[in-house]
Structures are given as structure tokens and as C-alpha cells.
VEXTIDREN-778374 format. One record per residue (C-alpha): x, y, z; residue in three letters. Coordinates in steps of 0.2 Angstrom, whole numbers, plus 5000, padded with zeros to 4 digits. Layout:
N
XYZALA/...
This chain:
310
499753264813MET/498553154803ARG/499953024801GLY/499752984819LEU/497852954818GLN/496752834808GLY/496652654811PRO/498552634815ASP/498652804824GLY/498552854843LEU/496752884844GLY/496053024855ARG/496452964873VAL/497952854879GLY/498752804895VAL/500352894901TRP/501352824916THR/502952814925PHE/502252664935ALA/503152534924PHE/504852584929GLU/504852504946GLY/503852354941GLN/504452174936PRO/504352134918ALA/503052004920GLY/501852134928ARG/502252264915VAL/501752144901ARG/500152094909GLU/499652274912ALA/500152324894ALA/499052194887ALA/497552244898GLU/497752424893ILE/497652374875GLU/496052274878GLU/495252414888LEU/495252514872GLY/496552654875TYR/497252734859GLY/499052734864ALA/500252684879LEU/501452814884TRP/502852794896TYR/504152904904GLY/506052884907GLU/506852934922ALA/508152824931PHE/507252654930GLY/507052544915ARG/507952614899ASP/506752684886THR/507252564872VAL/507052414883GLY/505452474890GLN/504752504872ALA/505252324867TRP/504452254882LEU/502852354879LEU/502752324861LEU/503052134862SER/501752124876ALA/500352194864THR/499752174847ARG/498952334840ARG/499152484852VAL/500452614848PRO/501852634861VAL/502652804863ALA/504052864873SER/503653024883GLY/505053054883ILE/506652964878ALA/507953074886ASN/509353134874ILE/510553164889ALA/510652974891TYR/511252914874ARG/512152974858GLU/511153014842PRO/511852864833LEU/511252744847ALA/509552824847MET/509352814828ALA/509852634827ASN/508652594841ALA/507252694832GLU/507552594816ARG/507652424825THR/505952454834LEU/505152524818GLY/505652374809GLU/505152244822ALA/503552324826PHE/502952414810PRO/502052584813GLY/501852554832ARG/503252644840HIS/503252834842VAL/504852904848LEU/504653054859GLY/506253144861LEU/506653274875GLY/507853304889GLY/507553444901HIS/509253434907ARG/510053514892VAL/510253694899ASP/511653744911ASP/511353634925THR/512153474931VAL/511053364942ILE/511553214953GLU/510453064956VAL/511052944969ASP/512853014966GLY/512752994947TYR/513053154938ARG/511953194923VAL/512853324913PRO/512153474903ALA/512253464884ARG/511953654880GLY/510453764876LYS/508853664874ALA/508353714856VAL/510053724849THR/510553554857THR/508953474851MET/509153534833ARG/510953464833ALA/510353304840TYR/509053284826LEU/510353324813ASP/511553194820ALA/510153064820MET/509653104802ASP/511453084797ALA/511752914806ALA/512052784792PRO/510952634791ALA/511752464789HIS/510252364794GLY/508452344788PRO/507552504785VAL/505852504793PRO/504252534783GLU/503252644787PRO/504652764792ALA/504852794811PRO/503852934819ARG/504553064830ARG/503853194842LEU/504753324853LEU/504453364871ALA/504053554869ALA/503353694880LEU/503953854874GLY/503653934857PRO/505453904850LYS/505353714854MET/503653704848LEU/504253784832GLY/505653654830LEU/504453514833ALA/503353574819ALA/504853604808GLU/505753444810ARG/504653304817THR/502753254817GLY/502353364831GLY/502453394850ALA/502153304866HIS/501753424880THR/501853384899TYR/501253464915PHE/500153594906VAL/498453684907SER/497153694894VAL/497653864890GLU/499453804886HIS/498653674874THR/497753824864ALA/499453914864ARG/500353754858ALA/499153734844ARG/499353904838ALA/501253894839ALA/501253724830LEU/500053774816GLY/498553664810PRO/499553514803ASP/500753464817ALA/500253324829PHE/499953384847LEU/499853254861GLY/499553324878VAL/499853234895GLU/498553264908GLN/498753214926ALA/497153154935VAL/496653094952VAL/495152974952LEU/494453004970ASP/492753074975THR/493453134991ASP/494053294984ARG/495053354999ALA/496053194998ARG/496153204979ALA/496753384980ARG/498153334992SER/498853204979VAL/498753344966ALA/499653474976GLU/501053354979GLU/501253314961HIS/501153504956VAL/502353554970ALA/503753434964GLY/503653494946TYR/503453674949ALA/505153674957ARG/505953614940VAL/506653774931PRO/505953744914HIS/504253694921GLN/504253854932ALA/504653964917ALA/503253884907ASN/502053914921LEU/502554104922ARG/502254114903ARG/500554064907LEU/500254194920GLY/500654104936PHE/501654214948GLY/502454224965ASP/500854204973GLU/500554034964ASP/502353974967LEU/502954044984PRO/504753994989PRO/504653865001GLY/502753855001GLY/501553744992GLY/500653784975PRO/499153894974SER/497453814972ARG/497253904956ARG/498853824949LEU/498353644956VAL/496653654948ASP/497453714931ALA/498653564930ILE/497753414938VAL/496053354936ALA/495353274951TYR/493753204957GLY/492553074948ASP/492553004931VAL/491453144924ASP/492653284930VAL/494153194922LEU/493153164906HIS/492753354905ALA/494553404906ARG/495053284892VAL/493653364881ARG/494353534885GLU/496053494879HIS/495353414863LEU/494253574860ALA/495853684863ALA/496753594849GLY/497453434856ALA/497453284844ASP/497753164858HIS/497653164877VAL/498653044887CYS/498053024905VAL/499253004919GLN/498452934935VAL/499052994951LEU/498752884967THR/498852934985ALA/500152794990ASP/500952774973GLY/500052614970ALA/500052534953PHE/498452624945PRO/497752464936LEU/496052494945ARG/495952674939GLU/496352634921TRP/494952504921ARG/493752624929GLU/494152764917LEU/494252664901ALA/492352654897PRO/492152844897VAL/493852914892LEU/494052794877THR/492352864870ALA/493053044871ALA/492353144855PRO/493453204841ALA/494053384842ARG/492853504834PRO/
């Protein structure tokens, strides 16, 4: 945990975004440089079906000078362990100490999905598959420069078994689509020394009805995903919160998304830190899917001053 903090660490609050996937490279570079200057402690990006995680990391790292760049996550279903190990070493050697490899892959159960006709196959049970993937990465021979310091890894983790694997085999865990209660449970499962980086979705809009509508749409999409639904049920959300064919309950939406003014969003970050998070990466949601540069600017003065965990 402590290895991801300090002068070269992730700080207390970062930016998490999918927004770069659909943007041209030039705009991504400009935005990344500004995020760094705004004082955020880290820059996290997702991987879905847009820009490849390795290319995205290189683009962001080359556009910035100091800020750590973290994948949240690099999907293990998309590349073989040897390719991932080589990419990890390459990024670590080119940008010493600045790249954090978050590994995950929620399509590692028994499902096969299609995206625009492209079939993404399952790889097996999640924890077993991830353990084997890490074993293969560690066994990959190195025929190029070895980075110094050593590359840093995290695992996407929600349940106790994956959290345990994260603490055992990597620097810690990155959690996504979670409540403050989950953060407390994750800290207990990880133990005191593993890093815990928590994603928090936010809507910066003082019109609370409009903000809640954006939040509901976000929650409704993820609540239909099997592993996310299972995690919500572990947290005590039931059929009344996840009705078939209906929208999520107000209770669920309020637990997952912070919406309102800057002070409301800052308070949620503080709650995660108090519950055991080392770092909170804020994902800004917008009503029209607009690139959230304005919101990043508005939030920065308050969020980058978030206090240390008690």
C-alpha cells in the first residue's frame, strides 16, 4: 500500500474516466496535461472496446510529466499474459514509476458476449483464471530492459476471494461501482497493508432531480451485469432495489453515485477515505455524455485538498 503513495504515489484523489476512448489523440493529450496541472494525484482510464489499454497508457504517459497513470482495468480477456508482461515492462522502463497496471476481466466466468458481432469468449472462473494469468505473467521471460523501480500491479476486486488474491499477489485492489460500506469491507478483507483504490461516480449538478436522473441511468446499466449485481446483493440490496425490467431504487442510486454540488461530492470522497480507502478516483458522469473537462476543473480545488485517511 505505502509503495503507491508518497512523492511518486497516487495521492488521495484522482480522475477516473472512459471519456478518452472516443476522443482523438490530440484532445486526449491536452486533457491529460491539464488534469496533471490541476493537481489530481493520478489519472485512471477504463478499457472497453475503444483504444487499447497499452496504447492509451503510452498516450497519457507521454502527454504528462509527473502524474501516475493507472489502467482501471486492462482486461485479461483481450491479451495473452506474455503480451501483457512485455507491455508492463516496456511502460515501466519508458516511464519509471509512473505506470500502474490494474488487471481485471469481468468476462471470465461462463458467459460469452458479443459486441458489434465480435465474440469475447470466457476464460473460466474468475479467481482461478486470474491466479493462472498472474502466474503466467510472472513466468514470462524478459529479453529487454528490466524497469527500475519494478512495475506496480493491482487487481480489480469486489468479492472476498478476489480481494484476498489482490493482497496476496499484487500491491492491492481497485474497486469499481461500490458503496462506502463496500470500501470498509474491502479494507477488512485486504488487511492493513494492501493498497485500496476506489472508483466513485459523481454528477456535478445542483439540479438534484436532473443529477439523479443521470445517476439512475449509470446505476441501471451496471446493475444488470451479473458480477456487479452479485456484489450489490452481498451488500444487502435485494429485489426491491434491482427489480426485473425496472429502474434501480433511490437507496441504491444514492449509495453508488454522489450527486449535487462540490461539497456533496467532497463529502463522499472523505467517507471512502475514512472507511479505509487509500485513494479515491472520481468518475464524472454527464447528462449528455459530454467530455467532462469543465467538471474536472471545478472539482479540482476541493477534491485535491482531500484529507489523509484517519
